[in-house]
C-alpha positions in Angstrom: 31.5 13.2 15.0 31.3 12.0 11.4 28.7 13.4 9.0 27.1 10.0 8.8 26.7 9.7 12.5 25.3 13.2 12.7 22.8 12.3 10.0 21.7 9.2 11.9 21.2 11.1 15.1 19.3 13.9 13.3 17.0 11.3 11.7 16.5 9.5 15.0 15.6 12.8 16.7 13.3 13.8 13.8 11.4 10.5 14.2 11.0 11.0 17.9 10.1 14.7 17.8 7.3 14.2 15.3 5.1 12.8 18.0 6.6 14.5 21.0 8.6 11.5 22.3 12.0 12.2 23.9 14.9 11.2 21.7 16.4 7.8 22.5 13.1 6.5 23.9 11.3 3.5 22.4 7.7 4.2 21.9 4.6 3.1 19.9 4.9 6.4 18.0 8.4 5.6 16.9 7.3 2.2 15.8 4.5 3.7 13.7 6.9 6.3 12.2 9.4 3.7 11.1 6.6 1.6 9.6 5.3 4.6 7.7 8.7 5.4 6.3 9.3 1.8 5.2 5.8 1.5 3.8 6.5 4.6 1.7 9.7 3.1 0.5 8.0 -0.1 -0.6 5.1 1.6 -2.3 7.4 3.9 -4.2 9.8 1.2 -5.3 12.8 2.1 -3.2 12.8 -1.6 -2.2 12.2 -4.1 -4.9 9.7 -6.9 -4.8 11.3 -9.8 -2.9 14.1 -7.7 -1.6 15.3 -8.7 1.9 14.8 -6.1 4.6 17.8 -6.8 6.9 17.2 -5.7 10.4 20.7 -4.6 11.3 20.9 -2.4 8.1 17.6 -0.7 9.1 18.9 -0.2 12.6 21.9 1.6 11.2 19.9 3.6 8.7 17.5 5.0 11.3 19.8 5.1 14.3 17.5 3.3 16.6 17.5 0.0 18.5 16.4 -3.2 17.0 13.1 -3.3 18.9 11.1 -0.6 17.1 12.6 -1.8 13.7 11.4 -5.4 14.5 8.0 -4.1 15.6 7.7 -1.9 12.5 8.4 -5.0 10.3 5.7 -6.9 12.1 3.3 -4.1 11.3 4.2 -4.2 7.6 3.7 -7.9 7.6 0.2 -7.4 9.0 -0.4 -4.8 6.2 0.6 -7.3 3.5 3.8 -5.5 2.4 6.3 -7.8 4.0 6.6 -11.5 4.4 8.7 -13.3 7.0 10.1 -16.8 6.4 11.9 -19.1 8.8 15.7 -18.6 8.8 15.3 -16.0 6.0 14.1 -12.9 7.8 11.8 -10.4 6.2 11.4 -9.4 2.5 9.2 -7.3 0.4 6.0 -9.1 -0.8 6.2 -10.6 -4.2 3.0 -12.4 -5.1 2.5 -14.9 -7.9 -0.3 -14.5 -10.5 -2.3 -17.2 -8.8 -2.0 -15.5 -5.4 -3.1 -12.2 -6.9 -6.0 -13.9 -8.6 -7.2 -15.3 -5.2 -6.9 -11.9 -3.6 -8.9 -10.3 -6.4 -11.7 -12.8 -5.9 -11.7 -11.8 -2.2 -11.7 -8.1 -2.9 -14.7 -8.5 -5.3 -16.6 -9.9 -2.4 -15.5 -7.7 0.5 -14.7 -4.3 -1.0 -18.2 -3.6 -2.4 -19.7 -4.4 1.0 -17.4 -2.0 2.7 -18.3 0.7 0.2 -21.9 0.1 1.0 -21.3 0.5 4.7 -19.3 3.6 4.2 -22.0 5.2 1.9 -24.7 4.3 4.4 -23.1 6.4 7.2 -21.1 9.1 5.3 -21.5 12.5 6.8 -20.6 16.0 5.5 -17.5 16.1 7.6 -16.4 12.8 6.0 -17.1 14.3 2.6 -14.6 17.1 3.1 -11.9 14.6 4.0 -12.6 12.3 1.1 -12.8 15.1 -1.5 -9.5 16.5 -0.2 -7.9 13.1 -0.7 -9.4 12.8 -4.1 -7.9 16.2 -5.0 -4.5 14.8 -3.9 -5.1 11.7 -6.0 -5.9 13.7 -9.0 -2.6 15.7 -8.6 -0.8 12.4 -8.3 -2.5 11.3 -11.5 -1.4 14.4 -13.3 2.2 13.7 -12.2 2.2 10.5 -14.2 4.3 8.8 -11.5 2.8 5.6 -10.2 5.1 5.8 -7.2 3.2 8.9 -6.1 -0.2 7.6 -7.3 -0.3 4.2 -5.5 0.2 5.6 -2.0 -2.3 8.3 -2.6 -4.9 5.7 -3.8 -4.3 3.6 -0.8 -4.7 6.6 1.5 -8.0 7.5 0.0 -9.3 3.9 0.3 -8.1 3.7 3.9 -10.2 6.8 4.7 -13.3 5.2 3.2 -12.6 2.0 5.2 -12.4 4.1 8.3 -15.9 5.6 7.6 -17.3 2.1 7.3 -16.3 1.5 10.9 -15.6 -2.2 10.6 -11.9 -2.7 11.8 -11.9 -6.3 10.9 -12.8 -5.6 7.3 -10.4 -2.7 7.2 -7.5 -4.9 8.3 -8.3 -7.5 5.7 -8.5 -4.8 3.0 -5.2 -3.2 4.2 -3.5 -6.6 3.9 -4.9 -7.5 0.5 -4.8 -4.1 -1.3 -1.3 -3.3 0.1 0.0 -6.6 -1.1 -1.3 -6.1 -4.6 -0.1 -2.5 -4.9 3.4 -3.5 -3.7 3.6 -6.4 -6.1 2.2 -4.6 -9.1 4.3 -1.4 -8.7 7.2 -2.5 -10.8 4.9 -3.8 -13.6 3.0 -0.5 -13.5 6.3 1.4 -13.8 7.7 -0.7 -16.6 4.5 -1.4 -18.6 2.2 1.5 -17.9 -0.8 -0.7 -17.7 -2.7 1.9 -15.6 -4.0 5.2 -16.8 -3.5 7.3 -13.8 -5.7 10.2 -14.8 -8.5 7.9 -15.7 -8.1 6.0 -12.5 -8.1 9.2 -10.4 -11.4 10.1 -12.1 -12.9 6.8 -11.2 -12.0 7.2 -7.6 -13.4 10.7 -7.6 -16.7 9.3 -8.8 -16.5 6.6 -6.1 -16.1 9.4 -3.5 -19.1 11.3 -5.0 -21.3 8.2 -4.7 -20.1 7.5 -1.1 -20.8 11.1 -0.1 -24.3 11.0 -1.7 -25.0 7.9 0.4 -25.7 5.9 -2.8 -24.5 2.6 -1.5 -25.5 0.4 -4.5 -23.7 2.6 -6.9 -20.7 2.9 -4.7 -20.4 -0.8 -4.5 -20.7 -1.1 -8.3 -18.1 1.6 -8.7 -15.4 -0.2 -6.6 -16.2 -3.4 -8.4 -15.5 -1.8 -11.8 -12.3 -0.2 -10.4 -11.1 -3.6 -9.2 -11.9 -5.4 -12.5 -10.4 -2.6 -14.6 -7.1 -2.9 -12.6 -7.1 -6.7 -12.3 -7.5 -7.6 -15.9 -4.4 -6.1 -17.4 -2.4 -6.9 -14.2 -3.1 -10.6 -14.4 -2.4 -10.6 -18.1 1.0 -9.0 -17.6 1.8 -11.4 -14.7 0.9 -14.3 -16.9 3.3 -13.1 -19.6 6.0 -12.5 -16.9 5.6 -16.0 -15.5 5.7 -17.6 -19.0 8.9 -15.7 -19.9 10.4 -16.7 -16.5 9.7 -20.4 -17.2 11.2 -20.2 -20.6 14.3 -18.4 -19.4 14.9 -20.9 -16.6 17.1 -24.0 -17.3 14.9 -26.8 -18.4 12.0 -24.5 -19.0 9.4 -25.0 -21.7 10.5 -24.2 -25.2 
């Protein structure tokens, strides 16, 4: 057996064993595990914005059938990380400045409300989890690596959405925040428009406010976080779009 084939089988078995599923079986847990691995790849820049995710290549990479791969891609589409187009398959999300602007406007309406709901019901057991995730986010900020920071920031926010106990709002936030993080990753890596340590401190303060059941202040905190992130992001995307038009044949001089 070739080393590559042994590696594929080992990865397949590892995926299955994680949740106690027999190797070779197709299960919901395998679907989730594949989606988690691909999500991590997207949020750490292993796949570029707009890059196609070819099903047969993923089947070969993971050593599984096409069914869990296809289902995992469907999950990522629902999370705003992947888009599917007719006759073109799936590709990593790549939003325009206008699309991000619309998402930001939505977040400024919905996200503060979810923070209020979470703060209203946050219990000491929730606080332990949130502060642990805030610790992890601060470590990610110390690393200076946005590829580590963005997934950690998303994980912390997901925990707060879970406390709010509104799955419809959580799904909307998953879709919108995931899309923005995936689209802005490359700009963040190349231009450093985010101060990771400062942002980690802002999220720590958000966690403190949620745990204190201070819903008005928690809502104001997430509003400030969104605005602080959106301003430079939209400015950079505007510059990128302008340069793209100028570089294109027939673009403005």
